[in-house]
C-alpha positions as CSV (number, residue, x, y, z in Angstrom):
1,X,0.0,0.0,0.0
2,X,1.1,3.6,-0.5
3,X,2.4,6.0,2.1
4,X,0.6,9.1,3.3
5,X,1.0,12.2,1.0
6,X,1.5,14.5,4.0
7,X,3.4,12.0,6.3
8,X,5.6,10.0,4.0
9,X,6.7,7.6,6.8
10,X,3.1,6.6,7.7
11,X,1.1,4.0,5.8
12,X,-1.9,5.3,4.0
13,X,-5.4,4.3,5.3
14,X,-7.5,5.8,2.5
15,X,-7.5,7.8,-0.8
16,X,-9.1,11.2,-1.2
17,X,-12.3,11.0,-3.2
18,X,-11.5,14.3,-5.0
19,X,-7.7,14.3,-5.8
20,X,-6.8,10.7,-5.2
21,X,-4.0,11.4,-2.7
22,X,-3.2,8.6,-0.2
23,X,-3.6,9.8,3.4
24,X,-3.0,8.2,6.8
25,X,-5.6,7.8,9.5
26,X,-4.4,11.1,11.1
27,X,-5.0,13.1,7.9
28,X,-8.1,11.5,6.6
29,X,-11.3,13.7,6.7
30,X,-14.5,11.7,6.5
31,X,-17.8,12.9,5.2
32,X,-20.5,10.2,5.1
33,X,-19.0,7.3,3.1
34,X,-16.4,9.6,1.4
35,X,-12.8,10.2,2.5
36,X,-10.9,13.4,1.8
37,X,-7.3,14.6,2.3
38,X,-8.1,18.2,3.3
39,X,-10.9,20.6,4.1
40,X,-10.6,22.1,0.6
41,X,-11.1,18.7,-1.0
42,X,-14.1,18.1,1.3
43,X,-15.6,21.4,0.1
44,X,-15.0,20.4,-3.5
45,X,-16.5,17.0,-2.9
46,X,-19.6,18.5,-1.3
47,X,-20.0,20.9,-4.3
48,X,-19.6,18.1,-6.8
49,X,-22.1,16.0,-4.8
50,X,-24.6,18.9,-4.9
51,X,-24.1,19.4,-8.6
52,X,-24.6,15.7,-9.3
53,X,-27.8,15.7,-7.2
54,X,-29.0,18.7,-9.3
55,X,-28.2,16.8,-12.5
56,X,-30.1,13.7,-11.3
57,X,-33.1,15.8,-10.3
58,X,-33.1,17.4,-13.7
59,X,-32.8,14.1,-15.4
60,X,-35.8,12.8,-13.4
61,X,-37.8,15.7,-14.7
62,X,-36.7,15.1,-18.2
63,X,-37.5,11.4,-18.0
64,X,-41.1,12.1,-16.8
65,X,-41.7,14.7,-19.5
66,X,-40.3,12.3,-22.1
67,X,-42.7,9.6,-20.9
68,X,-45.6,12.0,-21.1
69,X,-44.6,12.9,-24.7
70,X,-44.3,9.2,-25.7
71,X,-47.7,8.5,-24.2
72,X,-49.2,11.4,-26.2
73,X,-47.5,10.1,-29.4
74,X,-48.9,6.6,-28.7
75,X,-52.5,7.8,-28.2
76,X,-52.3,10.0,-31.4
77,X,-51.0,7.0,-33.3
78,X,-53.7,4.8,-31.9
79,X,-56.4,7.4,-32.9
80,X,-55.0,7.5,-36.4
81,X,-55.1,3.7,-36.7
82,X,-58.6,3.7,-35.4
83,X,-59.7,6.4,-37.9
84,X,-58.1,4.5,-40.8
85,X,-59.8,1.3,-39.7
86,X,-63.1,3.0,-39.4
87,X,-62.7,4.6,-42.8
88,X,-61.7,1.3,-44.4
89,X,-64.6,-0.5,-42.7
90,X,-67.2,2.0,-44.0
91,X,-65.7,2.3,-47.5
92,X,-64.4,-1.3,-48.0
93,X,-65.8,-1.7,-51.5
94,X,-64.5,1.6,-52.8
95,X,-61.0,1.1,-51.2
96,X,-60.7,-2.4,-52.7
97,X,-61.9,-1.2,-56.1
98,X,-59.3,1.7,-56.0
99,X,-56.5,-0.7,-55.0
100,X,-57.5,-3.2,-57.8
101,X,-57.6,-0.5,-60.4
102,X,-54.2,0.9,-59.3
103,X,-52.7,-2.6,-59.5
104,X,-54.1,-3.1,-62.9
105,X,-52.8,0.2,-64.2
106,X,-49.4,-0.4,-62.7
107,X,-49.2,-3.8,-64.5
108,X,-50.2,-2.2,-67.8
109,X,-47.7,0.5,-67.5
110,X,-45.0,-1.9,-66.5
111,X,-45.6,-4.1,-69.6
112,X,-45.6,-1.0,-71.8
113,X,-42.2,0.1,-70.4
114,X,-40.8,-3.4,-70.9
115,X,-42.0,-3.6,-74.5
116,X,-40.6,-0.1,-75.3
117,X,-37.3,-0.9,-73.7
118,X,-37.0,-4.1,-75.7
119,X,-37.7,-2.1,-78.9
120,X,-35.2,0.6,-78.0
121,X,-32.2,-1.8,-78.0
122,X,-31.4,-3.0,-81.5
123,X,-30.8,-6.8,-81.9
124,X,-27.4,-6.3,-83.3
125,X,-26.2,-3.8,-80.8
126,X,-22.9,-4.2,-79.1
127,X,-24.5,-3.6,-75.7
128,X,-26.9,-6.4,-76.2
129,X,-24.1,-8.8,-77.1
130,X,-22.2,-7.8,-74.0
131,X,-25.3,-8.3,-71.9
132,X,-25.9,-11.7,-73.4
133,X,-22.2,-12.6,-72.7
134,X,-22.6,-11.6,-69.1
135,X,-25.7,-13.8,-68.7
136,X,-23.9,-16.8,-70.1
């Protein structure tokens, strides 16, 4: 174990919670479960402890406001889902008809694009030959 910072010949009994100096039983200053090497370090430790308690209190406030905000988002989302379900349930035929017509028009447009792209590439083009070689 290390020797006391202030009394080099004495064996250290504890370390200062603020500066980390090793101190003997004669030099140690106790405050609750903390040990300090001097009254100055004890004051610094008390100030740090006060600041950390303030930070923890502020965090607790922030956590509760975050929880409230999340609950509000959850209920808004739940209301939107309920409204969408209600709309779908009351307009089921119209919605399904619109979906089916959209799918049909997408299929038609897709087949048109495929046909046009096949026509756009000449059969003897170098790019087509390269493409065929890559497929092989």
